C-alpha positions as CSV (number, residue, x, y, z in Angstrom):
1,M,-102.2,-48.2,109.4
2,P,-102.7,-50.5,106.4
3,E,-101.9,-49.2,102.9
4,P,-105.0,-48.5,100.8
5,Q,-105.8,-51.3,98.3
6,P,-106.1,-50.4,94.7
7,L,-109.7,-50.4,93.4
8,D,-110.9,-52.4,90.3
9,E,-113.6,-52.0,87.7
10,A,-116.1,-54.1,89.6
11,S,-116.2,-51.8,92.6
12,P,-119.6,-50.0,93.1
13,A,-117.8,-46.9,94.3
14,V,-115.8,-46.7,91.1
15,H,-119.0,-47.0,89.1
16,K,-120.7,-44.3,91.2
17,H,-117.7,-42.0,90.8
18,L,-117.8,-42.4,87.0
19,D,-121.5,-41.8,87.0
20,I,-121.0,-38.5,88.9
21,M,-118.3,-37.4,86.5
22,Q,-120.4,-38.3,83.5
23,G,-123.2,-36.3,85.0
24,V,-121.0,-33.2,85.4
25,I,-119.7,-33.6,81.8
26,G,-123.3,-33.9,80.5
27,R,-124.4,-30.7,82.3
28,M,-121.4,-28.8,80.8
29,A,-122.3,-30.0,77.4
30,A,-126.0,-29.0,77.9
31,G,-124.8,-25.5,79.0
32,S,-122.8,-25.2,75.8
33,R,-125.8,-26.3,73.7
34,S,-128.1,-23.9,75.5
35,A,-125.8,-21.0,74.8
36,K,-126.0,-21.7,71.1
37,T,-129.8,-22.2,71.2
38,W,-130.4,-18.9,73.1
39,C,-128.0,-17.1,70.9
40,V,-129.9,-18.0,67.8
41,T,-133.2,-17.1,69.5
42,V,-132.1,-13.7,70.8
43,V,-130.2,-12.7,67.7
44,A,-133.1,-13.7,65.5
45,A,-135.5,-11.7,67.7
46,I,-133.3,-8.6,67.4
47,L,-133.0,-9.0,63.6
48,I,-136.8,-9.4,63.2
49,V,-137.5,-6.3,65.2
50,A,-134.9,-4.4,63.2
51,A,-136.3,-5.7,59.9
52,R,-139.8,-4.5,60.8
53,G,-138.5,-1.0,60.8
54,D,-139.2,-0.2,64.4
55,V,-135.6,0.7,65.1
56,P,-132.9,2.5,63.1
57,G,-130.9,0.4,60.6
58,C,-127.7,0.4,62.7
59,A,-129.6,-1.3,65.6
60,I,-129.0,-4.6,63.8
61,L,-125.4,-4.3,65.0
62,F,-126.7,-4.5,68.6
63,A,-127.3,-8.2,67.9
64,L,-123.5,-8.6,68.1
65,I,-123.6,-7.8,71.8
66,P,-125.6,-10.9,72.9
67,A,-123.8,-13.0,70.3
68,A,-120.4,-12.0,71.9
69,M,-121.8,-12.8,75.4
70,F,-123.2,-16.2,74.4
71,C,-119.9,-16.9,72.6
72,T,-118.0,-16.3,75.8
73,M,-120.4,-18.4,77.8
74,D,-120.3,-21.2,75.3
75,A,-116.5,-21.3,75.3
76,Y,-116.6,-21.3,79.1
77,Y,-118.9,-24.4,79.3
78,L,-117.0,-26.1,76.5
79,G,-113.7,-25.5,78.4
80,L,-115.2,-26.8,81.6
81,E,-116.4,-29.9,79.8
82,R,-113.0,-30.5,78.3
83,G,-111.4,-30.1,81.8
84,F,-113.8,-32.6,83.3
85,R,-113.3,-35.0,80.4
86,G,-109.5,-34.8,81.1
87,A,-110.0,-35.6,84.8
88,Y,-112.3,-38.5,83.8
89,D,-109.6,-39.8,81.4
90,K,-107.0,-39.6,84.2
91,F,-109.3,-41.4,86.6
92,V,-109.9,-44.2,84.1
93,G,-106.1,-44.3,83.3
94,K,-105.4,-44.8,87.0
95,L,-108.1,-47.5,87.1
96,H,-106.6,-49.4,84.2
97,A,-103.1,-49.0,85.6
98,G,-104.2,-50.5,88.9
99,T,-103.1,-47.4,90.9
100,L,-106.5,-46.1,91.8
101,T,-107.0,-45.7,95.6
102,P,-110.0,-44.8,97.7
103,G,-108.6,-41.3,98.0
104,D,-109.2,-40.8,94.3
105,L,-113.0,-41.4,94.7
106,Y,-115.6,-38.7,94.9
107,V,-113.1,-35.9,94.1
108,V,-114.4,-34.1,91.0
109,N,-111.9,-31.5,89.9
110,R,-111.3,-30.4,86.4
111,D,-108.0,-30.8,84.6
112,K,-105.9,-27.6,83.9
113,T,-106.7,-24.0,84.9
114,G,-109.8,-22.1,83.8
115,W,-108.4,-19.5,81.4
116,R,-106.4,-22.1,79.5
117,L,-109.5,-24.2,79.1
118,W,-111.6,-21.2,78.0
119,L,-109.0,-20.1,75.4
120,S,-108.6,-23.6,74.1
121,A,-112.4,-23.9,73.8
122,F,-112.7,-20.5,72.3
123,L,-110.3,-21.3,69.5
124,S,-112.1,-24.6,68.7
125,F,-114.2,-24.8,65.5
126,S,-117.3,-25.7,67.5
127,V,-117.2,-22.2,69.0
128,W,-115.7,-19.8,66.5
129,G,-117.2,-21.6,63.5
130,F,-120.7,-21.2,64.9
131,Y,-120.4,-17.6,66.2
132,A,-118.5,-16.5,63.0
133,A,-121.5,-17.7,61.1
134,I,-123.8,-15.7,63.4
135,A,-121.7,-12.6,63.0
136,I,-121.7,-12.9,59.2
137,S,-125.4,-13.3,59.3
138,I,-125.8,-10.2,61.4
139,F,-123.6,-8.2,59.0
140,L,-125.5,-9.5,55.9
141,A,-128.8,-8.6,57.6
142,Q,-127.4,-5.1,58.1
143,F,-127.2,-4.7,54.3
144,A,-130.4,-6.5,53.5
145,V,-132.6,-4.2,55.6
């Protein structure tokens, strides 16, 4: 059986594989963005209902529950995005080194394990900075109402 030949940048299969990986990365980024958008929407709705006086004053703290859930989901999507970007970088590295083979095509696996990616993403400023600001806003709303 002949040894598989390395692929180059001009190969349509390489371009298609890179398109697939970019699509996956784009969907993960969109998921992270949606988590932030929905968090602001849900927390604002809870705060508005609490400010109208329809619920007891401590009900504002219930806004922390969806904020924590969206924070977890945002970190999950950001972690997946980072994992797929790592896999993308490895693929491109193999392409540039001339060691890319047909067996490397159309296999889309993330780099690293899930919980490490999630923890790394959770500790990033794009997650904790945003959700810390949301939490501070919730606590300030508690005293303002």
